[in-house]
C-alpha positions as a Python dict, from the first residue, in 0.01 Angstrom:
ca = {
    (1, 'M'): (0, 0, 0),
    (2, 'F'): (133, 341, -96),
    (3, 'T'): (82, 611, 167),
    (4, 'I'): (112, 989, 173),
    (5, 'A'): (411, 947, 405),
    (6, 'A'): (583, 712, 158),
    (7, 'A'): (513, 947, -134),
    (8, 'A'): (639, 1245, 66),
    (9, 'A'): (957, 1060, 158),
    (10, 'E'): (1010, 968, -207),
    (11, 'L'): (966, 1333, -307),
    (12, 'G'): (1170, 1469, -17),
    (13, 'T'): (890, 1670, 140),
    (14, 'H'): (668, 1657, 449),
    (15, 'P'): (343, 1453, 434),
    (16, 'S'): (125, 1748, 537),
    (17, 'H'): (281, 1965, 267),
    (18, 'L'): (217, 1698, 5),
    (19, 'A'): (-147, 1662, 117),
    (20, 'R'): (-191, 2041, 108),
    (21, 'V'): (-42, 2072, -242),
    (22, 'F'): (-252, 1778, -365),
    (23, 'S'): (-568, 1944, -229),
    (24, 'Q'): (-482, 2279, -386),
    (25, 'T'): (-394, 2124, -721),
    (26, 'Y'): (-683, 1880, -759),
    (27, 'G'): (-945, 2047, -541),
    (28, 'I'): (-997, 1739, -324),
    (29, 'A'): (-814, 1588, -26),
    (30, 'P'): (-605, 1275, -98),
    (31, 'H'): (-822, 1059, 129),
    (32, 'N'): (-1143, 1174, -43),
    (33, 'Y'): (-984, 1109, -380),
    (34, 'L'): (-899, 750, -283),
    (35, 'V'): (-1246, 687, -141),
    (36, 'G'): (-1398, 815, -466),
    (37, 'R'): (-1174, 587, -671),
    (38, 'R'): (-1276, 287, -460),
    (39, 'V'): (-1644, 372, -500),
    (40, 'D'): (-1599, 406, -878),
    (41, 'L'): (-1426, 68, -892),
    (42, 'A'): (-1702, -93, -686),
    (43, 'R'): (-1968, 53, -919),
    (44, 'R'): (-1789, -75, -1228),
    (45, 'C'): (-1740, -419, -1078),
    (46, 'S'): (-2101, -446, -965),
    (47, 'S'): (-2231, -345, -1308),
    (48, 'T'): (-2010, -598, -1488),
    (49, 'A'): (-2037, -880, -1232),
    (50, 'I'): (-1663, -881, -1155),
    (51, 'V'): (-1592, -1033, -815),
    (52, 'L'): (-1318, -867, -612),
    (53, 'P'): (-1120, -1068, -357),
    (54, 'R'): (-1224, -997, 1),
    (55, 'R'): (-969, -899, 261),
    (56, 'R'): (-1000, -1051, 604),
    (57, 'R'): (-1036, -795, 876),
    (58, 'W'): (-1000, -1027, 1172),
    (59, 'R'): (-765, -1319, 1206),
    (60, 'G'): (-950, -1646, 1173),
    (61, 'S'): (-1279, -1494, 1061),
    (62, 'T'): (-1474, -1663, 788),
    (63, 'T'): (-1655, -1493, 507),
    (64, 'R'): (-1845, -1797, 383),
    (65, 'L'): (-2202, -1732, 285),
    (66, 'T'): (-2455, -2005, 348),
    (67, 'S'): (-2751, -2067, 124),
    (68, 'P'): (-3099, -2052, 276),
    (69, 'A'): (-3246, -2382, 386),
    (70, 'T'): (-3459, -2542, 122),
    (71, 'S'): (-3820, -2579, 210),
    (72, 'V'): (-3968, -2922, 224),
    (73, 'A'): (-4290, -2963, 30),
    (74, 'S'): (-4563, -3092, 251),
    (75, 'S'): (-4766, -3382, 124),
    (76, 'A'): (-5135, -3294, 122),
}
């Protein structure tokens, strides 16, 4: 993951200065820009049925979805 701090170090400037210049240049804060890009990607993927890999947030958690129980037809 590339961070503002890593970009600032690469450019030889302070992270807050880089964020300020980014905001002045593009009219949006770096964090808001990234959130917007993620939302755009999610919209494109949902409209084209592309499945993105899920990241685990907690160690050992499962993300398995279970299908609903099938109903048993009653004999009448």
